[in-house]
C-alpha positions in Angstrom: 139.4 74.2 268.8 138.4 76.7 265.8 140.6 77.1 262.7 142.9 79.9 263.8 143.7 78.3 267.1 144.6 74.9 264.9 147.3 77.1 262.9 149.3 78.2 266.2 152.4 76.9 266.8 153.4 76.4 270.4 157.3 75.7 270.4 157.2 74.8 274.0 154.1 72.5 273.6 152.5 72.5 276.9 155.8 73.6 279.1 155.0 76.4 281.1 157.3 78.2 283.6 156.8 77.4 287.3 155.8 79.9 289.4 158.5 82.2 290.1 160.8 80.6 287.5 161.7 81.4 283.9 162.4 79.3 281.0 165.1 80.4 278.5 163.6 80.5 275.1 166.8 82.0 273.4 170.1 83.4 274.5 169.6 86.2 276.9 165.7 86.0 276.7 163.7 84.5 279.4 160.1 83.7 279.8 158.2 84.3 282.8 154.4 83.5 283.5 153.1 86.0 286.3 149.6 85.0 287.7 146.8 87.4 288.4 144.1 87.0 290.8 141.1 87.5 288.3 139.6 86.4 285.0 142.5 87.1 283.3 144.7 84.5 285.2 148.3 85.6 284.0 150.3 87.5 281.9 153.5 86.7 279.9 156.6 88.5 280.9 159.9 88.6 278.6 162.8 89.3 280.2 165.5 90.4 278.2 169.4 90.8 279.1 170.3 94.1 277.8 172.0 97.5 279.2 169.3 99.8 280.7 168.0 102.3 278.3 168.2 105.7 280.1 168.2 109.4 279.1 172.0 109.6 279.6 172.5 106.6 277.3 170.2 107.9 274.4 170.1 111.5 274.6 166.6 111.8 274.0 165.8 113.6 277.3 166.2 117.4 276.9 166.8 117.9 280.6 169.4 115.1 280.9 170.7 113.8 284.2 173.0 116.3 285.8 174.9 113.8 287.5 175.5 109.9 287.7 173.4 108.6 290.4 174.7 106.5 293.0 172.4 103.9 293.5 170.8 100.7 291.5 167.1 101.7 292.2 166.0 104.8 290.5 162.4 106.6 291.3 161.1 109.9 290.0 160.6 112.6 292.3 156.7 112.1 291.8 156.9 108.7 292.8 158.9 109.5 295.8 156.7 112.5 296.8 153.7 110.1 296.7 155.5 107.0 298.4 156.8 109.0 301.6 153.5 109.8 302.8 152.4 106.2 302.3 155.5 104.7 304.0 154.8 106.8 306.9 151.4 106.0 307.5 150.8 104.2 310.7 148.1 101.2 310.7 148.2 99.0 313.9 148.8 95.2 313.2 145.8 93.2 313.5 146.1 90.9 316.6 145.0 87.1 316.1 
C-alpha cells in the first residue's frame, strides 16, 4: 500500500453492500455497489431520498411543462421516438 492509500479512512471497514442491497450511511442516504462486467468491476451509487428536481419545481426550463403528467415514469420525446421501433422489432426466440 502506498502512502496516499495509507492516509485514506474507510468508515465502513471492509463492509460492502450485497448484490442488489444497500447500506444506509446516513439518514436518507443509501450506498449501493453496482457490478460491471469488465475491468472496472463496479461503480458506487449514492441513493438520496429527496424530491424530484424537475423543471416545474426549479423553473429553469424556459418551455416548462404545460400540464402535469399523469404517470410516474417520464421519458423525453426523443427517447420515446427511438424506443418504439426497438420495442417493435421482432426477433424469433432461439430454441434449445
